[in-house]
C-alpha positions as CSV (number, residue, x, y, z in Angstrom):
1,M,115.4,85.5,139.3
2,V,112.2,87.0,137.9
3,D,110.7,85.2,134.8
4,N,108.0,87.8,133.5
5,G,110.0,88.1,130.2
6,I,112.6,90.5,129.1
7,L,112.5,94.3,129.2
8,L,114.8,95.8,126.5
9,I,116.3,99.1,127.5
10,V,117.8,101.0,124.5
11,D,119.6,104.2,125.5
12,D,123.2,105.3,124.6
13,A,123.4,107.1,128.1
14,M,124.5,104.4,130.6
15,S,123.1,106.5,133.6
16,N,119.6,106.3,132.0
17,R,120.0,102.5,131.5
18,V,121.2,102.0,135.1
19,L,118.2,103.9,136.4
20,L,115.6,102.1,134.5
21,K,117.2,98.9,135.3
22,A,117.0,99.7,139.0
23,I,113.3,100.4,138.6
24,F,112.3,97.2,136.9
25,K,114.9,94.6,138.0
26,N,112.5,93.0,140.3
27,E,109.8,92.7,137.7
28,Y,111.5,91.8,134.4
29,Q,114.8,90.3,133.1
30,I,116.6,93.2,131.7
31,E,118.6,93.5,128.4
32,E,120.5,96.6,127.6
33,A,121.6,98.1,124.3
34,A,123.4,101.4,123.7
35,N,122.0,101.9,120.3
36,G,119.5,100.6,117.8
37,Q,121.7,98.2,116.0
38,Q,122.7,96.5,119.4
39,A,119.0,96.3,120.1
40,L,118.3,94.6,116.8
41,D,121.0,92.1,117.5
42,I,119.5,91.2,121.0
43,L,116.0,90.8,119.2
44,S,117.3,88.6,116.5
45,K,118.0,86.1,119.3
46,K,115.4,86.8,121.9
47,S,112.4,88.6,120.3
48,D,110.0,85.9,121.5
49,K,110.9,86.6,125.1
50,V,110.8,90.4,124.9
51,V,107.7,91.8,126.5
52,A,108.4,95.5,126.0
53,I,111.1,98.0,124.7
54,L,112.1,101.2,126.4
55,L,113.6,103.5,123.6
56,D,115.7,106.5,123.4
57,L,115.5,108.4,120.1
58,V,118.8,110.2,120.0
59,M,121.5,107.6,119.8
60,P,124.7,107.1,117.7
61,V,125.3,104.3,115.1
62,M,121.4,103.9,114.6
63,D,118.9,106.2,116.3
64,G,115.5,105.5,117.5
65,Y,113.7,106.2,114.3
66,Q,116.0,104.0,112.3
67,F,115.5,101.2,114.9
68,L,111.8,101.5,114.5
69,D,112.0,101.2,110.7
70,N,114.0,97.9,111.0
71,F,111.9,96.6,114.0
72,K,108.9,96.6,111.9
73,K,110.4,93.8,109.9
74,I,110.7,91.5,112.8
75,R,107.8,89.0,112.9
76,E,107.1,89.6,116.5
77,S,107.1,93.2,116.3
78,S,103.3,93.7,116.6
79,K,103.3,91.8,119.7
80,I,105.9,93.9,121.6
81,P,105.0,97.5,122.8
82,V,107.6,100.2,122.4
83,I,107.7,103.0,124.9
84,V,109.8,106.1,124.0
85,I,111.4,107.8,126.9
86,T,112.5,111.3,125.5
87,G,113.0,115.0,126.3
88,D,111.6,115.8,122.8
89,M,107.9,115.8,123.3
90,S,107.1,118.0,120.4
91,I,104.0,117.2,118.2
92,E,106.2,116.5,115.1
93,S,108.2,114.0,117.1
94,Q,105.2,112.3,118.5
95,N,103.4,112.1,115.2
96,R,106.6,110.6,113.5
97,G,107.0,108.1,116.4
98,F,103.3,106.9,116.5
99,S,103.4,106.6,112.7
100,L,106.3,104.2,113.1
101,G,104.4,102.0,115.7
102,I,105.3,103.5,118.9
103,S,102.8,102.5,121.8
104,D,103.5,105.4,124.2
105,Y,105.7,108.4,125.0
106,I,107.2,109.4,128.5
107,A,108.7,112.6,128.9
108,K,112.1,113.2,130.6
109,P,112.6,113.8,133.5
110,F,110.1,111.1,134.7
111,A,108.6,110.0,137.8
112,T,109.6,106.4,138.7
113,S,106.0,105.4,139.8
114,V,104.6,106.8,136.4
115,V,107.0,104.9,134.4
116,K,106.4,101.7,136.3
117,H,102.6,101.9,136.0
118,R,102.6,102.8,132.3
119,V,105.0,100.0,131.3
120,R,103.2,97.5,133.5
121,N,99.8,98.5,132.0
122,L,101.2,98.3,128.4
123,V,102.8,94.9,129.0
124,E,99.5,93.5,130.4
125,L,97.4,95.0,127.6
126,F,99.6,93.5,124.9
127,D,99.6,90.2,126.8
128,H,95.9,90.1,126.7
129,K,95.8,91.1,123.1
130,N,98.3,88.5,122.1
131,N,96.5,85.8,124.1
132,L,93.2,86.8,122.3
133,E,94.8,86.6,118.9
134,Y,96.2,83.3,119.7
135,L,92.7,82.1,120.6
136,V,91.1,83.5,117.6
137,E,93.9,82.0,115.3
138,K,93.3,78.6,117.1
139,Q,89.6,78.8,116.3
140,S,90.2,79.9,112.8
141,C,92.5,77.0,112.3
142,K,89.8,74.6,113.4
143,I,87.2,76.2,111.1
144,R,89.8,76.2,108.2
145,E,90.5,72.5,108.8
146,Q,86.8,71.6,108.8
147,S,86.1,73.8,105.6
148,S,89.3,72.3,104.0
149,K,87.8,68.8,104.4
150,L,84.4,69.8,102.9
151,I,86.2,71.5,100.0
152,S,88.3,68.4,99.4
153,S,85.2,66.4,99.2
154,L,83.5,68.6,96.8
155,S,86.5,68.8,94.6
156,T,86.6,65.0,94.6
157,L,83.1,64.9,93.0
158,V,84.5,66.8,90.0
159,E,87.4,64.4,89.6
160,F,85.0,61.5,89.6
161,R,83.0,63.1,86.7
162,D,85.7,64.9,84.9
163,L,87.9,62.1,83.2
164,E,90.7,64.7,82.5
165,S,90.9,66.2,86.0
166,G,93.1,63.5,87.8
167,Q,95.6,65.6,89.9
168,H,94.7,68.8,88.1
169,I,92.9,70.2,91.3
170,N,95.9,69.3,93.6
171,R,98.3,71.0,91.2
172,I,96.1,74.1,91.1
173,K,96.2,74.4,94.9
174,F,100.0,74.3,95.0
175,F,100.3,76.6,92.0
176,T,97.9,79.0,93.5
177,K,99.7,79.2,96.8
178,A,103.1,79.8,95.1
179,L,101.8,82.5,92.9
180,M,99.9,84.2,95.8
181,S,102.7,84.2,97.8
182,E,104.9,85.9,95.2
183,V,102.1,88.5,94.6
184,V,102.2,89.2,98.3
185,R,106.0,89.6,98.3
186,E,106.0,91.9,95.3
187,H,102.7,93.8,96.2
188,P,102.2,94.2,100.0
189,E,99.9,97.1,99.2
190,Y,97.4,94.7,98.1
191,G,96.9,93.8,101.8
192,F,96.7,90.0,101.5
193,T,97.7,88.2,104.7
194,Q,99.4,84.7,105.1
195,M,96.0,83.4,106.1
196,D,94.6,84.8,103.0
197,I,97.1,82.9,101.0
198,E,96.2,79.6,102.8
199,N,92.4,80.3,102.3
200,I,92.8,81.2,98.5
201,A,94.9,78.1,97.9
202,I,92.4,75.8,99.5
203,A,89.4,77.6,97.9
204,S,91.1,77.2,94.5
205,A,90.1,73.6,94.6
206,L,86.6,74.8,94.1
207,H,87.4,76.5,90.8
208,D,85.6,73.8,88.5
209,I,82.9,72.6,91.0
210,G,80.3,73.7,88.6
211,K,81.3,70.9,86.2
212,I,79.2,68.6,88.2
213,A,76.3,70.3,86.6
214,I,77.5,69.7,83.2
215,P,76.1,66.8,81.1
216,D,78.5,63.9,80.6
217,N,78.4,63.9,76.9
218,I,79.9,67.4,76.9
219,L,82.2,67.1,80.1
220,Q,83.6,63.9,78.8
221,K,83.8,64.7,75.1
222,P,87.0,63.5,73.5
223,G,87.5,66.6,71.4
224,H,86.8,70.2,70.9
225,F,83.3,71.7,71.5
226,N,81.1,73.1,68.9
227,N,79.5,76.6,69.7
228,D,76.4,75.2,71.4
229,E,78.5,72.8,73.5
230,F,80.9,75.5,74.6
231,E,78.1,77.7,75.6
232,I,76.9,74.9,77.9
233,M,80.3,74.3,79.2
234,K,80.8,78.0,80.1
235,L,77.9,77.6,82.5
236,H,80.0,75.8,84.9
237,T,81.2,79.2,86.2
238,L,77.7,80.3,87.2
239,K,76.8,76.7,88.4
240,G,79.7,76.6,90.6
241,A,79.0,79.9,92.1
242,D,75.5,78.9,92.7
243,I,76.7,75.8,94.6
244,I,79.2,77.5,96.7
245,K,76.6,80.3,97.5
246,T,74.2,77.7,98.7
247,I,76.9,75.9,100.8
248,G,78.3,78.9,102.4
249,S,74.9,80.7,103.0
250,D,75.1,80.1,106.9
251,D,78.3,82.3,107.0
252,P,78.8,84.4,103.9
253,S,81.8,85.9,105.5
254,D,83.7,82.5,105.8
255,P,86.8,83.2,103.8
256,F,86.8,79.8,102.1
257,F,83.4,80.3,100.5
258,K,83.9,84.0,99.8
259,F,87.2,83.3,97.8
260,G,85.8,80.1,96.4
261,Y,82.7,81.9,95.0
262,E,84.8,84.5,93.4
263,I,87.2,81.9,91.9
264,A,84.5,79.7,90.6
265,L,82.6,82.6,89.0
266,Y,85.5,84.5,87.6
267,H,88.4,82.2,86.9
268,H,87.7,82.4,83.1
269,E,87.4,86.2,82.9
270,R,90.4,87.9,81.2
271,W,92.3,91.0,81.8
272,D,91.1,92.5,78.3
273,G,87.4,91.8,79.0
274,R,87.2,88.8,76.6
275,G,86.5,86.2,79.2
276,Y,83.3,84.8,80.6
277,P,80.7,84.7,82.2
278,Q,80.6,88.5,82.7
279,H,83.3,89.8,80.5
280,L,84.9,91.8,83.4
281,K,88.1,93.9,82.6
282,G,91.2,94.5,84.5
283,D,91.0,94.7,88.3
284,Q,87.2,94.3,88.2
285,I,88.2,90.7,88.4
286,P,89.0,89.6,91.9
287,K,92.7,89.1,92.4
288,C,92.1,85.5,93.7
289,A,90.3,84.6,90.5
290,Q,93.0,86.4,88.4
291,V,95.7,84.2,90.0
292,V,93.7,81.0,89.5
293,S,93.0,81.8,85.9
294,V,96.9,82.0,85.1
295,V,97.7,78.7,86.8
296,D,94.7,76.9,85.4
297,V,95.7,77.7,82.0
298,F,99.3,76.8,82.7
299,D,98.1,73.4,84.0
300,A,95.9,72.8,81.0
301,L,98.7,73.2,78.7
302,I,101.3,71.0,80.4
303,A,98.7,68.1,81.0
304,E,98.0,65.6,78.4
305,R,94.3,65.6,77.4
306,C,92.2,63.2,75.3
307,Y,92.2,65.7,72.5
308,K,95.8,67.0,72.7
309,T,99.4,66.1,73.8
310,A,101.1,68.0,76.8
311,F,103.0,71.0,75.9
312,S,106.5,71.5,77.4
313,Y,107.1,74.0,80.3
314,D,108.9,76.3,77.8
315,D,106.0,76.2,75.3
316,A,103.4,76.8,78.1
317,Y,105.2,79.8,79.4
318,S,105.7,81.2,75.9
319,M,102.0,80.7,74.9
320,I,100.9,82.4,78.1
321,L,103.2,85.4,77.8
322,A,102.4,85.7,74.1
323,G,98.8,86.1,74.9
324,K,97.7,82.9,73.0
325,C,95.7,81.8,75.9
326,G,93.9,85.1,76.8
327,N,95.0,88.2,78.1
328,F,96.3,88.3,82.0
329,N,97.2,91.0,84.4
330,P,100.8,92.0,83.5
331,M,101.6,92.2,87.2
332,L,100.7,88.5,87.7
333,L,102.7,87.4,84.5
334,K,105.7,89.0,86.0
335,C,105.2,87.4,89.3
336,F,104.6,84.2,87.5
337,V,107.9,84.4,85.6
338,N,109.6,85.2,88.9
339,I,108.6,81.9,90.3
340,R,109.0,79.7,87.1
341,H,111.4,77.4,88.9
342,E,109.1,76.8,91.7
343,I,106.1,76.3,89.5
344,E,107.9,73.6,87.4
345,K,109.3,71.8,90.5
346,I,105.6,71.6,91.8
347,A,104.5,70.2,88.3
348,D,107.5,67.7,88.3
349,Q,106.4,66.4,91.7
350,L,102.6,66.1,90.9
351,M,102.3,65.4,87.3
352,H,102.4,61.6,87.9
């Protein structure tokens, strides 16, 4: 039995399935579906083994276009070429198909040798692409692990000097990941990937790295700052950005240091422009810094400090939503409310 993966043939006409099966039976394992729904059922169990899909467009129950709409939701869909075999080769049909992710069109009636070569070429092309993506991801994971260790070491320096930090940095990382994940779920149009979420969560640990440049008498003051002291404390955003820029200068495109730079510099900016250091407004503030600004304020409220007692979760949420801690992106606040249970669970686990 051949073991080159599964070729999924989706066509309501049995005669077409029989013909295509005969062409490829010695090259691939064959799975057949008479409509789009049956094809999705097969993919739900075997998508990791499917190397290509031969798709008809006009079918009962679920046609080819409806299938493609649902197919995009499958995690492995970007790794599987879809070849449409159809008698409708109109420009309108092809444009619609390619917009839905079709890899190739083959006109009916077709020559056996042409179908064979085009399917084989696409399977080999996607196999090469998938292997290349795997190697890139493997290398990225290695780089991410190395950068994560460096970031963890830098963050520890802040904890040693800032007597109030404790597990603050660790909580910020988990809060950031949770809120970023919700932002991506609610707003895919922002274009953040799963890797971006991971990178931003790790980079969030650098948000207060600039505090290592703030004098001890201010950083560790057991009370509120006067105006002059507050101006000095505000410099930790600029100092942090300078530190990260220096560390990441060998590779300014490294996502850890790109996100880390933006977070360190802008996590005290506010939606209405009343933050610091640059008084940015709205989406002038990078999304990663907006996310960290919300969770940083939340953590500051629920943690006990030498100059205040801890607020309850209810009070912390109420204060943030009422604008008592500065003005935040309404979209982010909606996402923050959506995951309140998850945020509080993280806080319960890491507060002690």
